[in-house]
TORKOL-4160 file (C-alpha; in steps of 0.2 Angstrom, whole numbers, padded with zeros to 4 digits, m for minus):
303
<pt num="1" X="0222" Y="0203" Z="0237"/>
<pt num="2" X="0229" Y="0220" Z="0235"/>
<pt num="3" X="0215" Y="0232" Z="0228"/>
<pt num="4" X="0221" Y="0248" Z="0219"/>
<pt num="5" X="0208" Y="0259" Z="0226"/>
<pt num="6" X="0214" Y="0273" Z="0216"/>
<pt num="7" X="0214" Y="0264" Z="0198"/>
<pt num="8" X="0195" Y="0258" Z="0206"/>
<pt num="9" X="0189" Y="0276" Z="0210"/>
<pt num="10" X="0195" Y="0280" Z="0189"/>
<pt num="11" X="0187" Y="0266" Z="0181"/>
<pt num="12" X="0172" Y="0272" Z="0191"/>
<pt num="13" X="0174" Y="0290" Z="0183"/>
<pt num="14" X="0175" Y="0282" Z="0166"/>
<pt num="15" X="0161" Y="0269" Z="0171"/>
<pt num="16" X="0150" Y="0283" Z="0177"/>
<pt num="17" X="0155" Y="0299" Z="0162"/>
<pt num="18" X="0149" Y="0282" Z="0149"/>
<pt num="19" X="0134" Y="0280" Z="0158"/>
<pt num="20" X="0130" Y="0297" Z="0159"/>
<pt num="21" X="0131" Y="0303" Z="0141"/>
<pt num="22" X="0119" Y="0285" Z="0136"/>
<pt num="23" X="0105" Y="0289" Z="0151"/>
<pt num="24" X="0103" Y="0310" Z="0147"/>
<pt num="25" X="0094" Y="0306" Z="0131"/>
<pt num="26" X="0083" Y="0293" Z="0139"/>
<pt num="27" X="0079" Y="0302" Z="0155"/>
<pt num="28" X="0074" Y="0318" Z="0142"/>
<pt num="29" X="0064" Y="0309" Z="0134"/>
<pt num="30" X="0052" Y="0298" Z="0143"/>
<pt num="31" X="0052" Y="0314" Z="0155"/>
<pt num="32" X="0043" Y="0321" Z="0141"/>
<pt num="33" X="0034" Y="0308" Z="0133"/>
<pt num="34" X="0029" Y="0298" Z="0146"/>
<pt num="35" X="0036" Y="0281" Z="0142"/>
<pt num="36" X="0053" Y="0271" Z="0144"/>
<pt num="37" X="0057" Y="0268" Z="0125"/>
<pt num="38" X="0066" Y="0253" Z="0125"/>
<pt num="39" X="0072" Y="0253" Z="0106"/>
<pt num="40" X="0083" Y="0266" Z="0114"/>
<pt num="41" X="0096" Y="0251" Z="0117"/>
<pt num="42" X="0098" Y="0252" Z="0096"/>
<pt num="43" X="0099" Y="0268" Z="0095"/>
<pt num="44" X="0116" Y="0267" Z="0106"/>
<pt num="45" X="0119" Y="0253" Z="0092"/>
<pt num="46" X="0118" Y="0260" Z="0077"/>
<pt num="47" X="0130" Y="0275" Z="0084"/>
<pt num="48" X="0143" Y="0261" Z="0087"/>
<pt num="49" X="0141" Y="0256" Z="0068"/>
<pt num="50" X="0136" Y="0272" Z="0060"/>
<pt num="51" X="0153" Y="0279" Z="0070"/>
<pt num="52" X="0162" Y="0263" Z="0065"/>
<pt num="53" X="0157" Y="0266" Z="0046"/>
<pt num="54" X="0166" Y="0284" Z="0046"/>
<pt num="55" X="0181" Y="0282" Z="0059"/>
<pt num="56" X="0187" Y="0263" Z="0049"/>
<pt num="57" X="0175" Y="0260" Z="0034"/>
<pt num="58" X="0182" Y="0278" Z="0027"/>
<pt num="59" X="0194" Y="0284" Z="0038"/>
<pt num="60" X="0188" Y="0302" Z="0042"/>
<pt num="61" X="0192" Y="0299" Z="0062"/>
<pt num="62" X="0181" Y="0299" Z="0077"/>
<pt num="63" X="0179" Y="0317" Z="0076"/>
<pt num="64" X="0171" Y="0316" Z="0062"/>
<pt num="65" X="0162" Y="0300" Z="0066"/>
<pt num="66" X="0154" Y="0308" Z="0080"/>
<pt num="67" X="0146" Y="0321" Z="0073"/>
<pt num="68" X="0140" Y="0310" Z="0057"/>
<pt num="69" X="0133" Y="0296" Z="0071"/>
<pt num="70" X="0122" Y="0309" Z="0081"/>
<pt num="71" X="0114" Y="0317" Z="0066"/>
<pt num="72" X="0108" Y="0302" Z="0058"/>
<pt num="73" X="0103" Y="0293" Z="0073"/>
<pt num="74" X="0095" Y="0308" Z="0080"/>
<pt num="75" X="0086" Y="0310" Z="0063"/>
<pt num="76" X="0082" Y="0291" Z="0067"/>
<pt num="77" X="0075" Y="0295" Z="0083"/>
<pt num="78" X="0066" Y="0309" Z="0076"/>
<pt num="79" X="0056" Y="0298" Z="0065"/>
<pt num="80" X="0056" Y="0285" Z="0075"/>
<pt num="81" X="0043" Y="0298" Z="0088"/>
<pt num="82" X="0036" Y="0305" Z="0072"/>
<pt num="83" X="0030" Y="0289" Z="0063"/>
<pt num="84" X="0027" Y="0277" Z="0077"/>
<pt num="85" X="0023" Y="0282" Z="0096"/>
<pt num="86" X="0017" Y="0301" Z="0090"/>
<pt num="87" X="0001" Y="0293" Z="0079"/>
<pt num="88" X="m0001" Y="0279" Z="0092"/>
<pt num="89" X="m0001" Y="0291" Z="0110"/>
<pt num="90" X="m0015" Y="0301" Z="0100"/>
<pt num="91" X="m0025" Y="0287" Z="0095"/>
<pt num="92" X="m0027" Y="0282" Z="0116"/>
<pt num="93" X="m0012" Y="0273" Z="0117"/>
<pt num="94" X="m0009" Y="0268" Z="0135"/>
<pt num="95" X="0011" Y="0265" Z="0141"/>
<pt num="96" X="0010" Y="0249" Z="0138"/>
<pt num="97" X="0007" Y="0249" Z="0121"/>
<pt num="98" X="0018" Y="0262" Z="0118"/>
<pt num="99" X="0032" Y="0249" Z="0127"/>
<pt num="100" X="0027" Y="0236" Z="0120"/>
<pt num="101" X="0028" Y="0245" Z="0102"/>
<pt num="102" X="0046" Y="0251" Z="0106"/>
<pt num="103" X="0054" Y="0236" Z="0110"/>
<pt num="104" X="0045" Y="0228" Z="0096"/>
<pt num="105" X="0053" Y="0242" Z="0083"/>
<pt num="106" X="0069" Y="0240" Z="0095"/>
<pt num="107" X="0070" Y="0221" Z="0086"/>
<pt num="108" X="0065" Y="0227" Z="0072"/>
<pt num="109" X="0079" Y="0242" Z="0070"/>
<pt num="110" X="0092" Y="0228" Z="0079"/>
<pt num="111" X="0089" Y="0215" Z="0066"/>
<pt num="112" X="0086" Y="0227" Z="0051"/>
<pt num="113" X="0108" Y="0235" Z="0055"/>
<pt num="114" X="0114" Y="0217" Z="0047"/>
<pt num="115" X="0102" Y="0216" Z="0034"/>
<pt num="116" X="0109" Y="0236" Z="0028"/>
<pt num="117" X="0128" Y="0224" Z="0030"/>
<pt num="118" X="0121" Y="0214" Z="0018"/>
<pt num="119" X="0114" Y="0224" Z="0004"/>
<pt num="120" X="0129" Y="0237" Z="0006"/>
<pt num="121" X="0145" Y="0228" Z="0007"/>
<pt num="122" X="0155" Y="0243" Z="0011"/>
<pt num="123" X="0146" Y="0246" Z="0026"/>
<pt num="124" X="0154" Y="0231" Z="0037"/>
<pt num="125" X="0141" Y="0227" Z="0047"/>
<pt num="126" X="0135" Y="0212" Z="0051"/>
<pt num="127" X="0132" Y="0202" Z="0067"/>
<pt num="128" X="0150" Y="0198" Z="0067"/>
<pt num="129" X="0157" Y="0208" Z="0081"/>
<pt num="130" X="0169" Y="0223" Z="0073"/>
<pt num="131" X="0182" Y="0232" Z="0080"/>
<pt num="132" X="0187" Y="0253" Z="0077"/>
<pt num="133" X="0208" Y="0253" Z="0072"/>
<pt num="134" X="0211" Y="0267" Z="0082"/>
<pt num="135" X="0224" Y="0264" Z="0096"/>
<pt num="136" X="0224" Y="0274" Z="0110"/>
<pt num="137" X="0240" Y="0279" Z="0121"/>
<pt num="138" X="0240" Y="0277" Z="0139"/>
<pt num="139" X="0244" Y="0288" Z="0151"/>
<pt num="140" X="0252" Y="0283" Z="0170"/>
<pt num="141" X="0248" Y="0295" Z="0184"/>
<pt num="142" X="0259" Y="0288" Z="0200"/>
<pt num="143" X="0248" Y="0270" Z="0203"/>
<pt num="144" X="0232" Y="0276" Z="0190"/>
<pt num="145" X="0233" Y="0275" Z="0172"/>
<pt num="146" X="0223" Y="0283" Z="0161"/>
<pt num="147" X="0220" Y="0278" Z="0139"/>
<pt num="148" X="0217" Y="0292" Z="0128"/>
<pt num="149" X="0198" Y="0284" Z="0125"/>
<pt num="150" X="0197" Y="0285" Z="0144"/>
<pt num="151" X="0199" Y="0304" Z="0144"/>
<pt num="152" X="0189" Y="0309" Z="0129"/>
<pt num="153" X="0173" Y="0296" Z="0137"/>
<pt num="154" X="0175" Y="0310" Z="0154"/>
<pt num="155" X="0180" Y="0323" Z="0146"/>
<pt num="156" X="0164" Y="0320" Z="0134"/>
<pt num="157" X="0153" Y="0320" Z="0150"/>
<pt num="158" X="0159" Y="0335" Z="0157"/>
<pt num="159" X="0156" Y="0344" Z="0143"/>
<pt num="160" X="0139" Y="0339" Z="0141"/>
<pt num="161" X="0133" Y="0340" Z="0159"/>
<pt num="162" X="0139" Y="0360" Z="0158"/>
<pt num="163" X="0130" Y="0362" Z="0140"/>
<pt num="164" X="0114" Y="0354" Z="0146"/>
<pt num="165" X="0116" Y="0364" Z="0161"/>
<pt num="166" X="0116" Y="0380" Z="0150"/>
<pt num="167" X="0104" Y="0374" Z="0140"/>
<pt num="168" X="0091" Y="0368" Z="0151"/>
<pt num="169" X="0091" Y="0384" Z="0163"/>
<pt num="170" X="0098" Y="0401" Z="0149"/>
<pt num="171" X="0089" Y="0396" Z="0133"/>
<pt num="172" X="0073" Y="0397" Z="0125"/>
<pt num="173" X="0071" Y="0378" Z="0121"/>
<pt num="174" X="0078" Y="0373" Z="0136"/>
<pt num="175" X="0065" Y="0382" Z="0146"/>
<pt num="176" X="0053" Y="0376" Z="0134"/>
<pt num="177" X="0059" Y="0357" Z="0137"/>
<pt num="178" X="0058" Y="0360" Z="0157"/>
<pt num="179" X="0041" Y="0366" Z="0156"/>
<pt num="180" X="0035" Y="0352" Z="0144"/>
<pt num="181" X="0042" Y="0339" Z="0155"/>
<pt num="182" X="0034" Y="0347" Z="0172"/>
<pt num="183" X="0017" Y="0352" Z="0164"/>
<pt num="184" X="0013" Y="0350" Z="0148"/>
<pt num="185" X="m0006" Y="0354" Z="0149"/>
<pt num="186" X="0002" Y="0369" Z="0155"/>
<pt num="187" X="0016" Y="0373" Z="0145"/>
<pt num="188" X="0006" Y="0373" Z="0130"/>
<pt num="189" X="m0008" Y="0383" Z="0137"/>
<pt num="190" X="0006" Y="0397" Z="0140"/>
<pt num="191" X="0010" Y="0395" Z="0120"/>
<pt num="192" X="0026" Y="0381" Z="0119"/>
<pt num="193" X="0023" Y="0372" Z="0103"/>
<pt num="194" X="0024" Y="0355" Z="0115"/>
<pt num="195" X="0027" Y="0344" Z="0097"/>
<pt num="196" X="0041" Y="0354" Z="0093"/>
<pt num="197" X="0050" Y="0352" Z="0110"/>
<pt num="198" X="0046" Y="0336" Z="0110"/>
<pt num="199" X="0051" Y="0332" Z="0091"/>
<pt num="200" X="0069" Y="0340" Z="0096"/>
<pt num="201" X="0071" Y="0330" Z="0112"/>
<pt num="202" X="0068" Y="0313" Z="0102"/>
<pt num="203" X="0081" Y="0319" Z="0090"/>
<pt num="204" X="0094" Y="0325" Z="0106"/>
<pt num="205" X="0092" Y="0312" Z="0112"/>
<pt num="206" X="0095" Y="0299" Z="0100"/>
<pt num="207" X="0108" Y="0307" Z="0095"/>
<pt num="208" X="0117" Y="0307" Z="0112"/>
<pt num="209" X="0113" Y="0288" Z="0113"/>
<pt num="210" X="0123" Y="0289" Z="0097"/>
<pt num="211" X="0138" Y="0296" Z="0105"/>
<pt num="212" X="0138" Y="0284" Z="0118"/>
<pt num="213" X="0137" Y="0270" Z="0106"/>
<pt num="214" X="0156" Y="0275" Z="0098"/>
<pt num="215" X="0164" Y="0274" Z="0114"/>
<pt num="216" X="0158" Y="0258" Z="0119"/>
<pt num="217" X="0160" Y="0251" Z="0105"/>
<pt num="218" X="0181" Y="0261" Z="0102"/>
<pt num="219" X="0180" Y="0253" Z="0122"/>
<pt num="220" X="0173" Y="0234" Z="0118"/>
<pt num="221" X="0164" Y="0230" Z="0101"/>
<pt num="222" X="0154" Y="0235" Z="0089"/>
<pt num="223" X="0138" Y="0220" Z="0087"/>
<pt num="224" X="0120" Y="0223" Z="0084"/>
<pt num="225" X="0120" Y="0221" Z="0103"/>
<pt num="226" X="0130" Y="0235" Z="0109"/>
<pt num="227" X="0116" Y="0246" Z="0114"/>
<pt num="228" X="0105" Y="0229" Z="0124"/>
<pt num="229" X="0120" Y="0227" Z="0133"/>
<pt num="230" X="0121" Y="0243" Z="0139"/>
<pt num="231" X="0104" Y="0248" Z="0143"/>
<pt num="232" X="0098" Y="0239" Z="0161"/>
<pt num="233" X="0113" Y="0251" Z="0167"/>
<pt num="234" X="0105" Y="0266" Z="0159"/>
<pt num="235" X="0088" Y="0261" Z="0167"/>
<pt num="236" X="0095" Y="0260" Z="0183"/>
<pt num="237" X="0103" Y="0276" Z="0180"/>
<pt num="238" X="0087" Y="0284" Z="0173"/>
<pt num="239" X="0077" Y="0277" Z="0189"/>
<pt num="240" X="0088" Y="0280" Z="0202"/>
<pt num="241" X="0091" Y="0302" Z="0194"/>
<pt num="242" X="0070" Y="0303" Z="0194"/>
<pt num="243" X="0061" Y="0302" Z="0176"/>
<pt num="244" X="0066" Y="0316" Z="0168"/>
<pt num="245" X="0078" Y="0325" Z="0179"/>
<pt num="246" X="0094" Y="0329" Z="0171"/>
<pt num="247" X="0103" Y="0335" Z="0186"/>
<pt num="248" X="0098" Y="0318" Z="0196"/>
<pt num="249" X="0102" Y="0309" Z="0181"/>
<pt num="250" X="0122" Y="0313" Z="0182"/>
<pt num="251" X="0120" Y="0309" Z="0202"/>
<pt num="252" X="0114" Y="0292" Z="0200"/>
<pt num="253" X="0126" Y="0289" Z="0183"/>
<pt num="254" X="0144" Y="0290" Z="0193"/>
<pt num="255" X="0133" Y="0282" Z="0209"/>
<pt num="256" X="0130" Y="0268" Z="0199"/>
<pt num="257" X="0147" Y="0270" Z="0190"/>
<pt num="258" X="0156" Y="0265" Z="0208"/>
<pt num="259" X="0145" Y="0252" Z="0213"/>
<pt num="260" X="0149" Y="0243" Z="0198"/>
<pt num="261" X="0166" Y="0246" Z="0199"/>
<pt num="262" X="0165" Y="0240" Z="0217"/>
<pt num="263" X="0155" Y="0226" Z="0213"/>
<pt num="264" X="0170" Y="0219" Z="0203"/>
<pt num="265" X="0180" Y="0218" Z="0219"/>
<pt num="266" X="0168" Y="0209" Z="0225"/>
<pt num="267" X="0165" Y="0196" Z="0213"/>
<pt num="268" X="0183" Y="0195" Z="0212"/>
<pt num="269" X="0188" Y="0191" Z="0228"/>
<pt num="270" X="0173" Y="0179" Z="0232"/>
<pt num="271" X="0181" Y="0167" Z="0217"/>
<pt num="272" X="0166" Y="0176" Z="0205"/>
<pt num="273" X="0165" Y="0178" Z="0186"/>
<pt num="274" X="0164" Y="0199" Z="0186"/>
<pt num="275" X="0150" Y="0197" Z="0172"/>
<pt num="276" X="0140" Y="0196" Z="0189"/>
<pt num="277" X="0142" Y="0215" Z="0188"/>
<pt num="278" X="0127" Y="0219" Z="0176"/>
<pt num="279" X="0116" Y="0213" Z="0194"/>
<pt num="280" X="0122" Y="0228" Z="0204"/>
<pt num="281" X="0114" Y="0239" Z="0193"/>
<pt num="282" X="0097" Y="0228" Z="0193"/>
<pt num="283" X="0100" Y="0228" Z="0212"/>
<pt num="284" X="0099" Y="0246" Z="0210"/>
<pt num="285" X="0082" Y="0247" Z="0202"/>
<pt num="286" X="0074" Y="0235" Z="0212"/>
<pt num="287" X="0079" Y="0245" Z="0227"/>
<pt num="288" X="0075" Y="0261" Z="0220"/>
<pt num="289" X="0057" Y="0256" Z="0213"/>
<pt num="290" X="0053" Y="0247" Z="0228"/>
<pt num="291" X="0060" Y="0260" Z="0240"/>
<pt num="292" X="0061" Y="0278" Z="0230"/>
<pt num="293" X="0050" Y="0276" Z="0214"/>
<pt num="294" X="0053" Y="0294" Z="0213"/>
<pt num="295" X="0074" Y="0294" Z="0216"/>
<pt num="296" X="0088" Y="0307" Z="0218"/>
<pt num="297" X="0073" Y="0321" Z="0211"/>
<pt num="298" X="0068" Y="0325" Z="0229"/>
<pt num="299" X="0084" Y="0331" Z="0229"/>
<pt num="300" X="0088" Y="0340" Z="0214"/>
<pt num="301" X="0074" Y="0352" Z="0206"/>
<pt num="302" X="0062" Y="0345" Z="0191"/>
<pt num="303" X="0075" Y="0349" Z="0173"/>
């Protein structure tokens, strides 16, 4: 079997870029709040649905879809934390309690999406898959083929990395996020409004999940399980990169993207279904938890 390794590397870059966009928000909120929010999958799905409504149903275009989805889902993420997880934490809820609550919240959000579609048919939301009608131009560079959507995914991941680097290192709120993530008690004693920092982070995290949902939906389809189909690789990125470590997440996203695409080549060569590619992220997640629970954080200063 002849393998176009140049195309495999490009596919890995695209996959890693999508995982980076999807995982950054989760790793930051996980690092600050101290529990895995499984409802993050539904933030991704909701972002895809909002983006589809704005871009296709309203015809406002993809840039407007990104902005509206970021703001809408960002507010949803903030309200979920402010109305559910923060009160639970104040009442002494453990990590297990918060995690189970996030699973329940995710189920509620997942089933509310088509309900909104039933009450407001103009939204175009339902359990049946929806598809973006945007036509993407394909570019051939020698043995490599790229689409406009892939280029936008890579560009967004690079821009996000640069913007968040400067946000975390050069701005007051970024330094407050890093301080709160490293030592919340010390940050509070230093005069940092820890609650406000967590609120802002949950808003940003959910907004970034929405952006990832639009990219995923534009590449495949939009339906209530869109986010759930991505959540395992996203968690694998978070764990491999080190919980709360932004720079580790960048490296982990592309490592898992590369491993997944090489795995597709191996599965094809063995005559197996490429749907098993999801098991690669699961395997990396298990190995990380067993061998190095801190992940790549040991190689990067904590964000």
